[in-house]
DOLUM-800911 format. One record per atom (N, C-alpha, C, CB): residue in one letter; x, y, z. Coordinates in pm, whole numbers, plus 32768, in hexadecimal, padded with zeros to 4 digits. Glycine has a CB too. Layout:
aXYZ/...
REM end
This chain:
mED4D2481C9D6/mED3024C2C970/mEDAF24D5C8FB/mECFC253DC9AA/aEE1A24FEC94A/aEEAB24BEC910/aEECD2426C8EB/aEF1124DAC977/rEE7D23DDC914/rEE992354C8EE/rEE3A2353C87B/rEE8022E0C962/dEDF9238DC842/dED7B23BAC7F1/dEDE423D5C78F/dED09243EC827/sEDFE2429C77F/sEE49249DC71D/sEEB42418C6E6/sEEAA254CC785/lEEFB23B8C76C/lEF53236AC705/lEF17230BC6B7/lEFBC2325C741/aEE9F22E8C6E0/aEE3E2293C6CA/aEE4422B6C644/aEDBD229CC717/vEDF02341C5E8/vEE0823A1C5A3/vEE832375C50B/vEE3B240BC619/lEEE82390C563/lEF7A238FC50F/lEF852310C4F4/lF00523C1C55B/dEF4D2298C52B/dEF5821FDC4FE/dEF1E2203C4A0/dEF26218BC54A/gEE7D221FC4B3/gEE1721E6C454/gEE522227C3D2/gED6E2210C478/yEEA722ABC3C7/yEED922CDC340/yEF34229BC2E6/yEEFE2329C345/gEF972232C35D/gF00A223EC338/gF091228EC35E/gEFEF2250C2E3/fF05A22DCC394/fF0FE2347C3B0/fF1392338C433/fF0E62400C3AC/dF1AF2340C405/dF1F9233AC47E/dF2052354C4E0/dF232234AC483/sF20C2416C4AD/sF2312477C4FA/sF1C224DEC4A4/sF2E12494C500/aF1B82560C52F/aF17525D5C4D2/aF1A62650C527/aF0B825CEC4C0/hF16626A6C509/hF15B273BC50F/hF12B276EC58E/hF102276DC4A7/vF10D2781C5FF/vF0C2275DC64D/vF09927F9C685/vF10026EEC6A8/aF035282CC68D/aEFE928B6C696/aEF8028CBC705/aEF9D28CCC615/gEF7428E7C775/gEF0328D8C7BA/gEF072960C800/gEEFD2856C815/tEE5A2976C81C/tEE3729EEC858/tEDE229E9C8FC/tEDDE2A32C7E6/sEE0429EBC946/sEDE22A1EC9D6/sEDC12969CA1D/sED342AAAC9D3/lED72292BCA23/lED84289BCA33/lEDD42854C9D0/lED0A285DCA34/gEDD1288CC947/gEDE62851C8B4/gEEAD2837C8EF/gEDB028EEC7FF/gEEBB28BDC912/gEF4828F8C93B/gEFAC287BC99F/gEF222999C9A5/mEF13282BCA01/mEF4227EECA8A/mEF74274ECA36/mEEA527E3CB1F/iEF10274BC9F0/iEF2826D6C99F/iEF4D26D0C923/iEED02697C99C/aEFBD272AC903/aF04B274FC898/aF09D2735C919/aF0652810C83E/qF0AF2757C996/qF11D276CC9F3/qF14B26E6CA27/qF0F427C8CA66/wF0D4266ECA26/wF09E25CACA6C/wF1012593C9E9/wEFB6258ACA6C/lF0D825ABC98B/lF134258CC91E/lF1B72590C8F7/lF11925B5C8DD/gF1D52616C8FA/gF260260CC8EF/gF2AA25D2C96F/gF2922692C8CF/vF27425D3C9F9/vF2C9258DCA54/vF2AF24E8CA58/vF2B225CECAE3/hF22924A7CA42/hF21D2416CA3B/hF2322419C979/hF16723CFCA8E/aF23F2429C948/aF23623FBC8E6/aF2A82460C85D/aF19523F3C8DE/pF2FE2449C88A/pF35C24C6C84B/pF3A324C5C7AA/pF3E124CEC8B1/gF3932407C7BB/gF3942407C71A/gF3462419C6D2/gF3AE23B4C6E5/rF29B2426C6F7/rF2712447C6B4/rF26124EDC660/rF22F240DC6E0/vF280253AC6BD/vF29D25E9C6D1/vF2E52614C67C/vF2E4261EC74D/rF2D3260DC5E6/rF349267AC582/rF382271BC5C9/rF2E126B4C4D8/sF3072748C612/sF30727E3C630/sF29827E6C69E/sF2E0284DC5A1/lF267282AC6F4/lF2372868C768/lF1E42917C757/lF2C52869C7C8/tF1802904C722/tF15C29AAC73A/tF0F12994C7C9/tF0F52A05C68D/vF10829DCC802/vF07A29CBC870/vF0682A66C87D/vF096296EC929/iEFE32A97C87B/iEFAB2B05C858/iEF432AF7C8E8/iEF6A2B07C7B0/sEF5D2BA1C924/sEED72BBBC972/sEEC42B36CA0F/sEE412BA1C8DE/sEF2B2B20CA1C/sEF3A2AAACA73/sEF642AA6CB1C/sEF9E2A63CA2B/sEFAF2A3ECB53/sEF932A3ECBEF/sEFFF29D1CBFA/sEEE62A15CC30/pF07029C3CC4A/pF0C12976CC5C/pF06228E0CC89/pF12729BACCBF/mF06E2865CC3E/mF01F2807CC82/mF02E27BCCCE9/mF00527C4CC46/gEFDE2794CD38/gEFFD2797CDC3/gF01827DCCE05/gF038276ACDE2/hEFD8287DCE1E/hEFFD28E0CE3C/hEF6A28D2CE9B/hF028294FCDC8/dEF4F28E4CF16/dEEF528D8CF69/dEECD2986CF8A/dEF2E2875CFE4/pEE2C29A8CF37/pEE102A38CF47/pEDD22A33CF9B/pEDDA2A84CEEF/sEDA229D6D01A/sED2929DED033/sED5C2A3DD0BD/sECD02945D03B/rEDBA2A46D0E8/rEDDD2ACFD150/rEDAD2B69D10D/rEE9D2AD8D16A/aEE092B6DD097/aEE012BC5D06F/aED832C24D05B/aEE332BA6D026/wED1E2BAAD001/wEC912BECCFF3/wEC3B2BEDD08A/wEC372B8FCF79/aEC712B84D119/aEC152BD4D152/aEC2A2C4DD186/aEBE52B9ED1A2/rECCA2C75D18F/rECC12CDDD1E7/rECAA2D66D185/rED4A2CDFD247/aECB62D6CD0F1/aEC712DA3D09C/aEBE12DB4D0A5/aEC8D2D6DD03F/rEB892D5AD0E7/rEB202D67D0E2/rEAC22D93D163/rEB0D2D04D0AD/aEB4E2D6ED1D3/aEB332DBED253/aEB4C2E4BD274/aEB702D87D2AB/gEB732E9FD1ED/gEBCA2EE6D21C/gEC522F47D222/gEBCB2EB8D239/eEC9A2EB6D242/eECF92EBED27F/eED8C2ED4D1EE/eECEF2E31D2EA/pEDEE2F1AD217/pEE172F15D1EB/pEE6F2EB3D1B6/pEE162F51D203/aEEA42EB1D155/aEF002E4DD0EF/aEF622E18D11D/aEF3A2E83D080/dEF892DCCD129/dF0142D6CD168/dF09D2D91D136/dF00B2CC7D13C/pF0F02DDCD130/pF1462E08D0E5/pF19E2D72D0C3/pF1912E88D12E/dF1A02CFFD125/dF2092C98D0E9/dF18A2C3CD080/dF26A2C22D186/dF1222C50D08C/dF0C12C03D01C/dF09B2C29CFB5/dF0562BE5D039/lF0712C0BCF39/lF0462C03CED1/lEFDB2C74CEC6/lF0232B83CEBC/pEFC02CDACE9E/pEF5E2D5FCE9A/pEEF82D05CE7C/pEF772DEBCE26/pEE682D47CEB3/pEDDF2D30CECD/pED982D70CE4D/pEDAF2D71CF5E/pED472D34CE0B/pECEA2D54CD9E/pECEA2DFDCDDB/pEC3F2CEBCD9B/tEC852E15CD4F/tEC872EA5CD8A/tEBF62EC1CDC3/tECB12F1ACD12/pEBAD2F44CDF8/pEB422F48CE3B/pEAC82F55CDDE/pEB4F2FADCE97/aEB0D2F51CD55/aEA752F63CCFB/aEA4B2EDCCCDB/aEA7F2FBECC5E/fEADB2E84CCAC/fEAA82E00CCDA/fEA442DA0CD11/fEAD02DF3CD07/lEA932DD2CDA6/lEA572D6ECE41/lE9B62DC8CE38/lEAD82D99CF1B/aE9B22E3FCE18/aE9122E6CCE28/aE8EA2E3DCDBD/aE8E42F06CE34/hE8EB2DF2CD44/hE89B2DE7CD18/hE8602D43CCFC/hE8B72E36CCC6/lE8CF2CFDCD48/lE8EC2C9ACDA0/lE8652CB2CE09/lE98F2CADCDE3/aE86D2CF4CE4C/aE8072CFCCEDB/aE7752D2ACEA2/aE8452D83CF62/aE77E2D3CCE36/aE6E92DA0CE01/aE6A32D1ECDE1/aE6F52E25CD5A/gE6CE2C9CCDB0/gE69A2C36CDB0/gE62C2C38CD18/gE65D2C28CE44/lE63C2C77CCF3/lE5DC2C65CC34/lE5AA2BFBCC3F/lE6382C56CB8C/pE53D2BE6CC0E/pE50F2B63CBB9/pE5632B24CB60/pE4A32B7BCB67/pE55B2A94CB6A/pE5C92A88CB08/pE5692A89CA67/pE62E29E2CB2E/gE5A72AAACA03/gE5812AA9C971/gE5EC2B14C931/gE4D62AD8C958/vE5D72B58C8C3/vE61D2B9EC857/vE6422C32C89C/vE5B82BA9C7C7/eE5D62C64C8D0/eE5C32CFAC914/eE63D2D0FC96D/eE5302D08C979/sE6372C72C9D1/sE6672C72CA27/sE70E2C72CA41/sE6282C24CA4A/dE73A2C2CC9AE/dE7CA2BF6C969/dE7F32C8AC915/dE7B02B51C8E5/vE7892CBCC8DA/vE7C12D11C888/vE7EA2DB3C901/vE7412D24C7F6/aE7CF2DB8C95B/aE7D92DE4C9D2/aE8582DCFC9FA/aE7802DB3CA22/lE84F2D48CA18/lE8EB2D27CA60/lE9712D58C9EE/lE8FA2C5BCA81/fE9492D1BC97D/fE9CA2D52C91D/fE9E12DFEC8E5/fE9B82CF7C889/rE96D2E1BC92A/rE9742EDFC903/rE9E42EDDC984/rE8A82F6FC927/vE9D52E76CA05/vEA352EAFCA80/vEAE92E76CA57/vE9EE2E55CB38/fEAB52DCBCA08/fEB332DA3C9C1/fEB772DD8C982/fEB322D5CC983/nEB442E55C951/nEB7E2E8EC89C/nEBE92F20C902/nEAAA2EF2C7F0/gEBDA2F2FC9AF/gEBFB2FA2C9D9/gEBB53023C960/gECA42F97C9E9/pEC1430AFC9BA/pEBB43117C9AD/pEC0C3170C940/pEB8A3165CA48/vEC5C3160C91E/vECD3318DC8DD/vECD231A7C823/vED3F3116C90A/rEC9330F2C821/rEC8730F1C767/rEBF930D9C769/rECE73063C6FD/pEBC43121C6EF/pEB3D311DC6B8/pEB1B3083C6BE/pEB33315FC61D/fEAA9305FC6FC/fEA522FE1C705/fEA222FBCC689/fE9DF2FEDC75D/dEA1E2F50C641/dE9AF2F39C5B2/dE9802EE1C5CE/dE9D72F22C521/eE8DC2F44C64D/eE88E2EEEC657/eE8412E89C5F8/eE8552F25C68A/pE8132ECBC586/pE7C02E74C529/pE80C2DF3C4FC/pE7982EC8C4A6/aE8722DD1C4F7/aE8E72D77C4E3/aE8D72D2AC550/aE9742DB6C4DA/aE8D22D3BC5AB/aE8EE2D18C636/aE8942CD9C62C/aE8F92D6DC6A7/rE8012D10C64B/rE7762CD9C63F/rE7592C70C5E2/rE7212D3BC61E/aE78F2C82C550/aE74F2C0AC50A/aE7A52BADC51C/aE72F2C15C47A/mE8402BA6C55E/mE8832B29C573/mE8602AD5C5E4/mE9052B41C57C/lE8232B15C660/lE7A92ADAC6DA/lE7532A94C67A/lE7402B61C73F/eE70F2ADDC636/eE69E2AAAC637/eE6AF2A35C5CD/eE6352B11C61F/lE70D2A1BC55E/lE72B29CCC52D/lE7652926C59D/lE7812A1DC4D7/aE7F02952C5E7/aE7F628FDC669/aE76728D7C67B/aE832294EC6F0/lE7072921C6D6/lE6A42913C710/lE61328A4C6B9/lE68F29AAC72C/sE63628BBC62F/sE5F52883C5E6/sE62A27CAC5D4/sE5FB28E4C56F/rE69E2800C5F5/rE6CC2741C5DC/rE6E7270AC64D/rE75E2714C581/aE6C2272AC6B1/aE6F126F3C726/aE63E2694C734/aE72F2785C7B3/tE6882617C770/tE61625AAC76E/tE61C25DEC836/tE65024CCC720/dE66E260BC878/dE6602608C8FE/dE69B265DC93C/dE67C25A5C92E/pE62226F5C92E/pE6722785C93E/pE6C42748C9CA/pE5F82832C95C/aE66D273DCA52/aE697274ACAA6/aE7472717CABC/aE636271DCAE3/aE77E26B0CA90/aE7D62695CA3B/aE86026EBCA89/aE79F26C4C99F/aE839276FCA43/aE86927CACA2F/aE8BD27EECADB/aE7F62824C9E9/aE87B27D2CB2F/aE8B427C8CBBA/aE94A2766CBD7/aE8362787CC10/nE94326F8CB8D/nE9D726ADCB8E/nEA1926E8CB50/nE9EC262DCB60/hEA3D2780CB07/hEAA627D6CAFA/hEAE827F5CB69/hEA852840CAC4/hEAA92845CBD8/hEAA82882CC48/hEAF1280ACCB5/hEA0A28B4CC66/rEAB327C5CCB4/rEAC1272DCD0F/rEB712723CCFD/rEA55267ECCB1/aEB4E26E1CC71/aEBFD26E1CC48/aEC602719CC69/aEC1E26FCCBE5/vEC6D27B1CC6A/vECC427F4CC81/vECE327E8CD4A/vEC942882CC34/wEC7E27A6CD7F/wECBB279ACE09/wECD62741CE4B/wEC8C27C5CE51/mECEA26A6CDCD/mED062657CDF1/mED812630CE18/mECDD262CCDBE/dEDA325D7CE84/dEDF025ABCEED/dEE2F252DCE9E/dED99258CCF7C/dEEBB2516CE6C/dEEEA247FCE24/dEF8F249ACE1D/dEE9A245ECD67/pEFBE244BCE57/pF0302464CE66/pF07F247ECDDD/pF05D2403CEB4/gF0712466CD85/gF07A2486CCE3/gF09824F0CCC0/gF0122479CC9A/lF0482546CD10/lF05B25F3CD1F/lF0BE261BCD79/lEFD82642CD56/lF0D525BCCDB7/lF145261BCE2A/lF1D325EDCDE9/lF13C25E0CEFA/aF1F225C9CD4C/aF277259ACD24/aF2B9261BCD06/aF2772531CCA8/pF33E2632CCFB/pF37B26ABCCFE/pF35626EECC71/pF416269ACD1B/lF3562749CC32/lF37227B1CBD2/lF3CC27A2CBA6/lF3742821CBEC/sF42E27A5CBD8/sF4B627A6CBD1/sF4C2271CCB65/sF504279DCC75/sF4A626D0CB5C/sF4CD264CCB11/sF4892677CAB3/sF4AC25B8CB45/iF45426BDCA6E/iF42326E0C9BE/iF4B126D3C96D/iF3D827A3C99E/vF49026A5C90A/vF53326C2C8AF/vF4E526ECC848/vF5B6262FC87E/aF46A2710C7FD/aF449274DC7BD/aF46327D3C790/aF4072739C7D4/pF480281DC71E/pF49228CFC731/pF42428E5C745/pF4C72937C6BE/tF402295AC78F/tF3712965C7DC/tF37029FFC7A1/tF367294BC8AB/sF32E2A23C7B8/sF2DB2AA5C7C3/sF25E2ADCC81F/sF2AD2AACC754/iF2562B42C85B/iF1E72B64C8B8/iF1C32BE3C876/iF20D2B71C95B/vF1292BB9C861/vF0FE2C69C858/vF07B2C7FC89B/vF0E72CAAC7AD/hF0AB2CE5C8BE/hF03A2D25C953/hF01B2DA3C921/hF08A2D41CA09/gEFC62DDAC927/gEF4A2E2EC938/gEF732E8FC9A4/gEEC22DD6C961/dEF9E2F06C98A/dEF9B2F6ECA1E/dEF2A2FB4CA50/dEFF42FE3CA13/qEE9A2F6BCA0B/qEE122F7CCA46/qEDD62F07CA6B/qEDB92FBDC9F2/dEDF62E85CA84/dEDC82E27CAAE/dEDA72DFECB2F/dEDFD2DEECA88/pED072E14CB24/pECC02E34CBB7/pECA42D9BCC11/pEC132E8BCB95/vECCF2D1CCBC8/vECE62C69CC03/vED752C8CCC45/vECF62BC9CB66/yEDC12C8CCBE2/yEE5C2C74CC13/yEEBC2CDCCC0D/yEE9C2C0DCBC7/pEEA72D5ACC7E/pEEFC2DD8CC42/pEF9A2DD7CC0A/pEEFF2E3CCCB2/vEFD22DFDCBF0/vF05A2DF8CB77/vF0CC2DC7CBE7/vF0902EB9CB1B/gF0A72DA2CC51/gF0F82D44CCA3/gF1012CB0CCA0/gF0D82D58CD13/hF0912C94CC83/hF0912C19CC38/hF0E32BFDCBDB/hF02D2C06CC05/gF0C02C2FCB96/gF10F2C0DCAF5/gF1C72C48CAE4/gF09E2C7ECA62/eF1E82C95CB7A/eF27D2C9FCB99/eF29B2C3ACC0D/eF2A72D3BCBC6/aF2302BE5CC37/aF2B92B76CC8A/aF26F2B18CC3B/aF2CD2B4ECD5F/lF2612B11CBBB/lF24E2AB0CB6E/lF2E92A86CB1C/lF1D42ADECB12/aF2DA2B01CAF2/aF3792B3ACAB1/aF40A2B25CAF2/aF3762BD9CAAD/aF3D62B40CB42/aF4352B1BCC04/aF4692AA4CBEC/aF3C42AFECCB5/aF3F42A42CBED/aF3FE29D6CC20/aF404295DCBA2/aF38C29D0CC85/iF3F8298DCB18/iF4272944CAAE/iF4D42964CA6E/iF3B42961CA42/pF52128FECAA8/pF5B4294ECA3A/pF5992952C9CD/pF6472909CA26/gF5D429F7C9AB/gF60229FEC92F/gF5672A34C907/gF64B296AC8E8/aF4FC2A4AC92B/aF4732A91C8F8/aF46F2B35C8DE/aF4012A73C96A/vF43E2B53C870/vF4272BC6C87C/vF3922C00C8A5/vF4532BEDC812/lF3972C7AC89E/lF31E2CB2C908/lF2EB2D30C85E/lF37B2D25C9E9/hF2802D07C85E/hF24B2D75C7E2/hF1F82DC4C834/hF1EE2D34C753/iF1D22E47C877/iF1732E8AC8B7/iF1302EE4C858/iF1A62ECEC926/vF0B62EB2C845/vF03A2F0DC7E6/vF02E2F55C823/vEFB22EE8C7BD/pF0392FF0C7F4/pEFE2305DC80A/pEF46304CC813/pEFFE30B4C7A6/gEF1A306CC87D/gEE603073C87C/gEE262FD6C860/gEE1930E9C7DF/mEE472F99C866/mEE1E2F59C84B/mEDEA2EB7C8CD/mEE6D2F64C7E2/gED7A2E96C8D0/gED1B2E71C941/gED462DB1C96C/gEC582E8FC8F8/hECD52DA6C979/hED012CE6C985/hECB92C8CC8E2/hEC832C85CA4D/vEC992CEEC877/vEC682CA1C832/vEC862CE7C7AA/vEBE22C83C85A/mEC662CE9C769/mECA32D23C6BF/mEBF12D28C67E/mED372C7AC644/tEB952D9CC6B5/tEB4E2DF0C693/tEB612E53C65E/tEB212E04C6CE/sEBC32E90C638/sEBCC2F0EC5FE/sEC062F18C57A/sEC102F5BC64E/pEC152F41C50C/pEC072F17C480/pEC8A2F4CC477/pEB8B2F4EC41B/gECCE2EECC443/gED442ED5C406/gEDD12EA4C46A/gED582F58C3BB/lED642E9BC4EF/lEDF62E6AC539/lEDE52DB6C537/lEE042EB4C603/pEDB42D77C4D2/pEDCD2CDCC4CC/pEE212CDBC456/pED442C77C4BD/eEE372D67C40B/eEEC52D35C3BF/eEF232D93C41A/eEED32D59C2FB/eEF222DDDC43F/eEF8B2DDDC4A4/eEFE32D9CC52A/eEF6F2E1DC4BE/vEF682D54C547/vEF9D2CCCC57F/vEFE72C83C523/vEF332C72C5AD/aEFBD2C56C4D1/aEFC22BE9C46E/aF0822BF3C44E/aEF432C12C3CE/dF06A2C88C424/dF1092C90C409/dF16C2C56C44E/dF1342D03C40F/lF1442C72C4F1/lF1712C50C56A/lF1C12BA5C57B/lF0EB2C66C5C4/iF1602B85C545/iF1772AD2C582/iF1DF2AA6C507/iF0BA2A4FC580/rF25F2A7AC583/rF2D12A52C530/rF2DC29BAC4F7/rF3472A6EC582/lF2E829C6C48B/lF2E12947C450/lF37A2907C3FC/lF263295AC3E9/
REM end
């Protein structure tokens, strides 16, 4: 997917771009910053985690009801793990329920807007089951993902919500610590998505150009 991003730049004739990515997109952005530094003018990583970090142990401990390992990045919240365990049938209702968890409990959840977005996405999908590839990509084991983030030279901003149920704020802090000169912006009340009124504009103002 990172190479697809480079192909888009090539297709439009752009030597470089300001790169911003959220969640898995943030890991793609990190890959570009490490492996294609000349193509990245600035980097903004939103609601993400250090690429190459193996979350399996933290997830397993959380699912078993064991305390988090203080030497590992924090696991997802119980609310997110409970949603996964519920095994709701795929479809818009399940996705809306997931985005409600993603939103977090502090800021209001704009359900009509989220529902409209999810319905539009589903209407455009030729293979809805391919959405599972998103989850698989996060767990990929590839040597390129293990390259040190300290090699990133682009001016970098880390934007992270203090209510993120998937990647609690420790993930954003770890990213900021690993990338030289990175600036960390903690957004109060923000979860893993921008489905609260006014939040997209708030986050847009934090993207470094």
